C-alpha positions as CSV (number, residue, x, y, z in Angstrom):
1,X,-5.0,-2.7,-10.3
2,X,-5.4,-6.5,-9.5
3,X,-2.3,-8.3,-8.5
4,X,-1.4,-11.7,-9.9
5,X,1.3,-14.2,-8.9
6,X,2.8,-16.4,-11.6
7,X,4.8,-19.4,-10.4
8,X,6.7,-21.1,-13.3
9,X,10.2,-22.5,-13.4
10,X,10.7,-22.2,-17.2
11,X,11.9,-18.7,-17.9
12,X,10.5,-18.6,-21.5
13,X,6.9,-19.5,-20.3
14,X,7.3,-17.3,-17.3
15,X,8.1,-14.3,-19.5
16,X,5.2,-15.1,-21.9
17,X,2.7,-15.2,-19.0
18,X,4.1,-11.9,-17.6
19,X,3.8,-10.2,-21.0
20,X,0.3,-11.5,-21.7
21,X,-1.1,-10.6,-18.3
22,X,0.7,-7.2,-18.1
23,X,-0.8,-6.2,-21.4
24,X,-4.3,-6.6,-19.9
25,X,-3.3,-4.2,-17.1
26,X,-2.6,-6.6,-14.3
27,X,0.2,-6.1,-11.8
28,X,2.2,-9.3,-12.3
29,X,4.8,-10.8,-10.0
30,X,6.7,-13.9,-11.1
31,X,8.6,-16.6,-9.2
32,X,10.4,-19.7,-10.4
33,X,10.5,-21.7,-7.2
34,X,7.5,-23.3,-5.4
35,X,8.9,-22.9,-1.9
36,X,9.5,-19.2,-2.5
37,X,6.0,-18.9,-3.7
38,X,4.6,-20.4,-0.5
39,X,6.6,-17.9,1.6
40,X,5.5,-15.0,-0.6
41,X,1.8,-16.0,-0.3
42,X,2.1,-16.1,3.4
43,X,3.4,-12.6,3.4
44,X,1.3,-10.7,0.9
45,X,-2.2,-11.0,-0.7
46,X,-2.8,-11.6,-4.4
47,X,-6.0,-11.4,-6.4
48,X,-5.2,-14.6,-8.3
49,X,-2.4,-17.2,-8.6
50,X,-1.2,-19.1,-11.8
51,X,1.1,-22.0,-11.0
52,X,2.7,-24.9,-12.8
53,X,2.6,-28.4,-11.2
54,X,6.3,-29.4,-11.4
55,X,8.4,-26.8,-9.6
56,X,11.6,-26.9,-7.6
57,X,11.3,-26.5,-3.8
58,X,7.6,-27.3,-3.6
59,X,5.0,-28.5,-6.1
60,X,1.9,-26.8,-7.4
61,X,-0.3,-28.5,-4.8
62,X,1.7,-26.8,-2.0
63,X,1.3,-23.4,-3.8
64,X,-2.4,-24.1,-4.1
65,X,-2.7,-24.9,-0.4
66,X,-0.7,-21.8,0.6
67,X,-2.9,-19.5,-1.6
68,X,-6.1,-20.9,-0.2
69,X,-4.8,-20.8,3.3
70,X,-4.0,-17.1,2.8
71,X,-7.4,-16.3,1.2
72,X,-10.1,-19.0,0.7
73,X,-11.6,-17.0,-2.2
74,X,-8.3,-16.5,-4.1
75,X,-8.7,-18.2,-7.6
76,X,-5.8,-20.5,-8.4
77,X,-5.2,-21.6,-12.1
78,X,-3.0,-24.6,-12.6
79,X,-0.9,-25.0,-15.7
80,X,-0.3,-28.6,-16.7
81,X,0.9,-30.8,-19.4
82,X,-1.5,-33.2,-21.2
83,X,-0.2,-36.2,-19.3
84,X,-1.0,-34.7,-15.9
85,X,-4.6,-33.7,-16.4
86,X,-5.6,-36.1,-13.6
87,X,-3.5,-34.1,-11.2
88,X,-5.2,-30.9,-12.4
89,X,-8.6,-32.5,-11.7
90,X,-7.4,-33.4,-8.3
91,X,-6.3,-29.8,-7.7
92,X,-9.7,-28.5,-8.7
93,X,-11.3,-30.9,-6.1
94,X,-8.9,-29.3,-3.5
95,X,-10.0,-25.8,-4.5
96,X,-8.3,-24.7,-7.7
97,X,-10.5,-22.5,-9.9
98,X,-9.4,-24.0,-13.3
99,X,-6.5,-25.5,-15.2
100,X,-4.7,-24.6,-18.4
101,X,-3.0,-27.1,-20.7
102,X,0.4,-26.5,-22.2
103,X,1.3,-25.1,-24.7
104,X,-0.5,-22.0,-23.3
105,X,-2.9,-20.2,-25.5
106,X,-2.7,-16.5,-24.5
107,X,-6.4,-15.8,-25.4
108,X,-7.5,-18.8,-23.4
109,X,-5.3,-17.8,-20.5
110,X,-6.9,-14.3,-20.4
111,X,-10.4,-15.8,-20.6
112,X,-9.8,-18.1,-17.6
113,X,-8.2,-15.3,-15.6
114,X,-11.1,-12.8,-16.3
115,X,-13.6,-15.5,-15.5
116,X,-11.9,-16.4,-12.2
117,X,-11.5,-12.8,-11.1
118,X,-15.1,-12.1,-12.0
119,X,-16.3,-14.9,-9.7
120,X,-14.0,-13.6,-7.0
121,X,-15.5,-10.1,-7.3
122,X,-19.0,-11.5,-7.0
123,X,-18.1,-13.5,-3.9
124,X,-16.7,-10.5,-2.2
125,X,-19.6,-8.3,-3.2
126,X,-22.0,-10.9,-1.8
127,X,-20.1,-11.0,1.5
128,X,-20.3,-7.2,1.8
129,X,-24.0,-7.1,0.8
130,X,-24.8,-9.3,3.8
131,X,-23.7,-6.5,6.0
132,X,-24.8,-3.5,4.0
133,X,-27.3,-2.9,1.2
134,X,-26.7,0.5,-0.3
135,X,-29.9,2.5,-0.9
136,X,-28.2,4.6,-3.6
137,X,-25.9,3.6,-6.4
138,X,-23.2,5.6,-8.0
139,X,-21.3,8.5,-6.6
140,X,-22.4,9.8,-3.2
141,X,-24.7,12.7,-3.5
142,X,-23.5,15.6,-1.3
143,X,-26.1,18.3,-1.3
144,X,-25.1,21.8,-0.3
145,X,-24.1,25.1,-1.7
146,X,-23.4,27.2,1.4
147,X,-19.8,28.4,1.8
148,X,-19.2,26.2,4.8
149,X,-20.1,23.1,2.8
150,X,-18.0,24.2,-0.2
151,X,-15.0,24.4,2.2
152,X,-15.6,20.8,3.3
153,X,-16.1,19.5,-0.2
154,X,-12.8,21.2,-1.2
155,X,-11.0,19.5,1.7
156,X,-12.4,16.1,0.6
157,X,-11.3,16.7,-3.0
158,X,-7.8,17.5,-1.9
159,X,-7.2,14.6,0.4
160,X,-9.1,11.9,-1.6
161,X,-6.4,11.2,-4.3
162,X,-3.8,10.5,-1.5
163,X,-3.6,7.5,0.8
164,X,-3.7,9.7,3.9
165,X,-5.8,8.6,6.9
166,X,-8.8,10.8,7.3
167,X,-10.7,11.6,10.6
168,X,-14.2,13.0,10.2
169,X,-15.6,14.9,13.1
170,X,-19.2,16.1,13.5
171,X,-22.4,15.6,15.3
172,X,-24.6,12.5,14.8
173,X,-26.6,12.7,11.6
174,X,-24.4,15.1,9.7
175,X,-23.6,12.5,7.1
176,X,-20.1,11.4,7.9
177,X,-20.4,8.1,6.1
178,X,-21.5,10.0,2.9
179,X,-18.3,12.0,3.1
180,X,-16.2,8.9,3.7
181,X,-17.7,7.4,0.6
182,X,-16.9,10.5,-1.3
183,X,-13.2,10.2,-0.2
184,X,-13.2,6.6,-1.5
185,X,-15.0,7.4,-4.8
186,X,-12.6,10.3,-5.6
187,X,-9.5,8.1,-4.9
188,X,-7.6,5.6,-6.9
189,X,-9.2,2.9,-4.9
190,X,-12.7,3.6,-6.2
191,X,-12.9,0.2,-8.1
192,X,-12.1,-1.7,-4.9
193,X,-14.3,-2.3,-1.9
194,X,-15.7,0.3,0.5
195,X,-16.4,-1.4,3.8
196,X,-18.2,0.5,6.6
197,X,-18.4,-0.6,10.2
198,X,-20.3,1.2,13.0
199,X,-18.1,0.4,16.0
200,X,-20.8,1.5,18.4
201,X,-23.3,-1.0,17.0
202,X,-21.1,-4.1,17.6
203,X,-20.9,-5.7,21.1
204,X,-17.4,-5.5,22.6
205,X,-17.2,-9.3,22.6
206,X,-17.7,-9.5,18.8
207,X,-15.9,-6.4,17.5
208,X,-12.5,-8.1,17.1
209,X,-14.1,-10.9,15.1
210,X,-15.8,-8.3,12.8
211,X,-12.5,-6.4,12.3
212,X,-10.0,-9.2,11.9
213,X,-12.0,-12.4,11.2
214,X,-11.4,-15.8,12.7
215,X,-10.1,-19.2,11.8
216,X,-12.2,-22.4,11.8
217,X,-12.4,-23.8,15.4
218,X,-11.0,-20.6,17.0
219,X,-14.0,-20.5,19.4
220,X,-17.2,-22.4,20.0
221,X,-19.5,-21.9,17.0
222,X,-16.6,-21.0,14.6
223,X,-17.5,-23.7,12.1
224,X,-15.7,-22.0,9.2
225,X,-13.1,-19.4,8.5
226,X,-14.4,-15.9,8.3
227,X,-12.6,-12.9,6.8
228,X,-12.6,-9.7,8.8
229,X,-13.5,-6.2,7.5
230,X,-9.9,-5.3,7.0
231,X,-9.4,-8.2,4.7
232,X,-12.7,-7.6,2.9
233,X,-11.6,-4.0,2.2
234,X,-8.3,-5.2,0.6
235,X,-7.1,-2.6,-1.9
236,X,-10.0,-0.3,-0.9
237,X,-11.2,1.8,2.0
238,X,-12.5,0.8,5.5
239,X,-14.7,3.3,7.3
240,X,-14.7,3.0,11.1
241,X,-17.6,5.0,12.3
242,X,-17.8,6.0,16.0
243,X,-14.3,4.8,16.6
244,X,-14.3,6.6,19.9
245,X,-16.6,3.9,21.3
246,X,-14.0,1.1,21.0
247,X,-12.2,-0.3,24.1
248,X,-8.5,0.6,24.4
249,X,-7.3,-3.0,23.8
250,X,-9.1,-3.0,20.4
251,X,-7.7,0.5,19.7
252,X,-4.2,-0.8,20.1
253,X,-4.9,-3.6,17.6
254,X,-6.2,-1.1,15.1
255,X,-3.1,1.0,15.6
256,X,-1.0,-2.0,14.8
257,X,-2.9,-2.6,11.5
258,X,-2.4,1.0,10.5
259,X,1.3,1.0,11.4
260,X,2.3,-2.4,10.1
261,X,-0.3,-3.0,7.4
262,X,-0.9,-6.5,8.8
263,X,-3.7,-8.4,10.6
264,X,-4.0,-11.7,12.4
265,X,-7.3,-13.6,12.4
266,X,-8.6,-14.8,15.8
267,X,-7.2,-18.3,16.4
268,X,-4.7,-17.9,13.6
269,X,-0.9,-17.8,13.7
270,X,-0.2,-16.2,10.3
271,X,0.4,-12.5,9.9
272,X,-1.5,-11.3,6.8
273,X,-0.6,-8.2,4.8
274,X,-3.4,-5.8,4.1
275,X,-3.5,-2.8,1.8
276,X,-6.3,-0.6,3.2
277,X,-7.0,3.1,3.4
278,X,-8.6,4.0,6.8
279,X,-11.2,6.7,7.2
280,X,-12.5,7.1,10.8
281,X,-15.3,9.2,12.3
282,X,-16.5,10.2,15.7
283,X,-19.2,12.4,17.1
284,X,-17.3,13.0,20.3
285,X,-14.2,15.1,21.0
286,X,-11.4,12.6,20.7
287,X,-8.9,15.1,22.1
288,X,-10.9,15.3,25.2
289,X,-11.2,11.4,25.2
290,X,-7.4,11.3,25.1
291,X,-7.1,13.7,28.0
292,X,-9.5,11.6,30.0
293,X,-7.7,8.4,29.2
294,X,-10.5,6.8,27.2
295,X,-8.7,7.0,23.8
296,X,-5.1,6.1,22.9
297,X,-3.1,9.2,22.1
298,X,-0.9,7.3,19.6
299,X,-4.0,6.1,17.7
300,X,-5.5,9.6,17.7
301,X,-2.4,11.1,16.1
302,X,-2.4,8.3,13.5
303,X,-6.0,9.0,12.6
304,X,-5.8,12.8,12.8
305,X,-3.4,13.2,9.8
306,X,-6.2,15.0,7.8
307,X,-9.1,16.0,10.1
308,X,-12.3,17.3,8.5
309,X,-15.2,18.7,10.5
310,X,-18.7,18.2,9.0
311,X,-20.9,21.2,9.9
312,X,-24.2,20.7,11.7
313,X,-27.4,21.5,9.8
314,X,-28.2,24.5,11.9
315,X,-25.0,26.2,10.5
316,X,-26.2,25.7,6.9
317,X,-29.9,26.2,7.0
318,X,-29.6,27.8,3.5
319,X,-29.1,24.3,2.2
320,X,-32.4,23.0,3.6
321,X,-34.4,23.8,0.4
322,X,-31.9,21.8,-1.6
323,X,-31.8,18.9,0.8
324,X,-35.6,18.8,1.0
325,X,-35.9,18.7,-2.7
326,X,-33.3,15.9,-2.9
327,X,-35.1,13.8,-0.4
328,X,-38.6,14.4,-1.8
329,X,-37.4,13.3,-5.3
330,X,-36.2,10.0,-3.7
331,X,-39.4,9.5,-1.7
332,X,-41.4,10.1,-4.9
333,X,-39.7,7.0,-6.5
334,X,-39.9,4.9,-3.3
335,X,-43.5,5.7,-2.5
336,X,-44.8,5.9,-6.1
337,X,-45.9,9.5,-5.7
338,X,-45.2,12.3,-8.2
339,X,-44.8,16.0,-7.9
340,X,-44.3,16.3,-4.1
341,X,-43.6,19.9,-3.1
342,X,-43.4,21.9,0.1
343,X,-45.6,24.9,0.7
344,X,-43.7,28.1,1.7
345,X,-45.0,27.8,5.3
346,X,-43.7,24.2,5.5
347,X,-40.3,25.3,4.2
348,X,-40.2,28.1,6.7
349,X,-41.0,25.7,9.5
350,X,-38.0,23.5,8.4
351,X,-35.6,26.4,8.3
352,X,-36.7,27.8,11.7
353,X,-35.9,24.5,13.5
354,X,-32.6,23.7,15.2
355,X,-32.3,20.1,13.9
356,X,-30.5,18.4,16.8
357,X,-30.5,15.2,14.7
358,X,-29.1,17.1,11.7
359,X,-29.6,15.9,8.1
360,X,-30.7,12.4,9.3
361,X,-33.5,14.0,11.3
362,X,-34.5,16.2,8.3
363,X,-34.6,13.1,6.1
364,X,-36.8,11.2,8.5
365,X,-39.2,14.1,9.0
366,X,-39.6,14.5,5.2
367,X,-40.2,10.8,4.7
368,X,-43.0,10.9,7.3
369,X,-44.4,14.0,5.6
370,X,-44.3,12.3,2.2
371,X,-46.2,9.4,3.6
372,X,-48.8,11.6,5.3
373,X,-49.3,13.8,2.3
374,X,-52.8,13.2,0.7
375,X,-51.9,15.0,-2.5
376,X,-48.8,16.6,-4.0
377,X,-48.5,19.4,-1.6
378,X,-46.8,19.1,1.9
379,X,-47.9,21.7,4.4
380,X,-46.6,22.4,7.9
381,X,-49.2,20.1,9.4
382,X,-47.5,17.1,7.8
383,X,-44.1,18.0,9.2
384,X,-43.7,16.5,12.7
385,X,-40.6,17.8,14.5
386,X,-38.8,16.4,17.5
387,X,-39.7,19.5,19.5
388,X,-43.4,18.9,18.8
389,X,-43.4,15.2,19.7
390,X,-42.4,15.7,23.4
391,X,-38.7,16.0,22.9
392,X,-38.4,19.5,24.4
393,X,-37.9,22.9,22.9
394,X,-35.7,23.3,19.9
395,X,-33.2,25.6,21.5
396,X,-33.0,23.4,24.5
397,X,-31.8,20.6,22.3
398,X,-28.7,22.6,21.5
399,X,-27.7,23.0,25.2
400,X,-25.4,20.7,27.1
401,X,-25.4,21.6,30.8
402,X,-23.0,18.8,32.0
403,X,-19.9,19.5,34.1
404,X,-18.9,22.6,36.0
405,X,-20.6,26.0,35.6
406,X,-17.8,27.5,33.5
407,X,-17.9,24.5,31.2
408,X,-21.7,24.6,30.8
409,X,-21.6,28.4,30.2
410,X,-18.9,28.0,27.6
411,X,-20.9,25.4,25.7
412,X,-24.1,27.4,25.9
413,X,-22.4,30.5,24.5
414,X,-21.1,28.4,21.6
415,X,-24.6,27.0,20.9
416,X,-26.1,30.5,20.9
417,X,-23.3,31.7,18.6
418,X,-24.0,28.9,16.2
419,X,-27.7,29.6,16.2
420,X,-27.2,33.3,15.5
421,X,-24.7,32.6,12.8
422,X,-27.0,30.1,11.1
423,X,-29.9,32.5,11.2
424,X,-27.9,35.4,9.8
425,X,-26.5,33.3,7.0
426,X,-29.9,32.0,6.1
427,X,-31.4,35.6,6.1
428,X,-28.5,36.8,4.0
429,X,-28.9,33.9,1.5
430,X,-25.4,32.6,2.3
431,X,-23.7,35.9,1.8
432,X,-21.0,36.0,4.5
433,X,-20.4,39.7,4.3
434,X,-24.0,40.6,4.7
435,X,-24.3,38.0,7.5
436,X,-21.4,39.6,9.3
437,X,-23.1,43.0,9.1
438,X,-26.3,41.5,10.6
439,X,-24.3,40.0,13.4
440,X,-22.3,43.1,14.1
441,X,-18.9,41.4,13.6
442,X,-16.1,41.6,11.0
443,X,-16.0,39.2,8.1
444,X,-12.8,37.8,9.5
445,X,-14.5,36.9,12.8
446,X,-17.3,35.2,11.0
447,X,-15.0,33.2,8.8
448,X,-13.1,32.1,11.9
449,X,-16.3,30.8,13.5
450,X,-17.3,28.9,10.4
451,X,-14.0,27.2,9.8
452,X,-14.4,24.7,12.6
453,X,-18.1,24.7,13.4
454,X,-18.1,21.2,15.0
455,X,-15.1,21.7,17.3
456,X,-16.0,21.1,21.0
457,X,-14.1,22.0,24.1
458,X,-14.8,20.9,27.7
């Protein structure tokens, strides 16, 4: 719901504006004093401001300046009497979106508000598109029918309608951003921005600028004010991928944003309110990072309110046929090919592989295969896997031999367990009871191993 601030000292007109705008579904806040409006704009964000010129405390120009100081893209509509049209024109030169003559026509008011907000949405979308062009439109497509995936989807469905912070854990390539988008799309914030930032991809010298923005002149080259990702995500969701890669000083500033719901632009003095839901992700064990002093414990507990572990592809190989079909249908459209299909031998090759790069690696392998295919059929020869291209044996890709002997042995045992569980589930067609029988363990034991497949200890 978009939030509007109405500043009008005459109670009758103020009530009319509130009634007209509320009937359209806007959240409307009204003030009768210009000075109060300036203070309010410094403390909280609004999607649009409607202000009269002649006000007690401070005039409409002061309200305009305060609104644009808070948010340069905030549309401000000025209400004026016929005799002060020149002032309204001057206000538009200073950044007002439009002006409205008294007596106010409700239909004209709604037209101007809708038009101004439409321009604002386009401006924000253009800013976001400079950083990210989505390859798919609509609801994120999560592909998977295995029990372990259904459990994850159920967790997403339960937490999404809340405003709880979500921490996604899982290996690289498991699709953590896809699940973050699902959390956003299933929430009440779905009509507001989803802003993603890969913390590992931004140099440490620039990360604060990306997160919090800067004021004009705050450093050499800062020729204009820039909004940070937290402000761009206002009312929506910010996804902080690979948050474990941030330096502790930046971690502390993110903790403050989560706790106080405020940000400060670099070089600025104003404290700005933000309403943002945080979804974070990491492919490393953040508990271990806390123990080693690389990650703030207080931030970890703030993020870990609702943890979700995304399973690696080797634990859900029964989903590979579905994923392969999903990707091939997309590559058909992108490459202009029709009727692409895998031979049984090619599918068997995909399901026998360990997929150290998870779903992302599968997607890349199938895109290459679709390009290489001379006809509609993709055989095993068109599928080039990491193990075949000099990357080492598939099972070796699962092993992590760092640290002490007991630590390496413990990780190796877990890797072998995951491999055996994945093969048993695939051979049993996803039937957990049958898979448990193949493995020689109880169903309870198998379920316990599947609940937290991505969890890692030293």
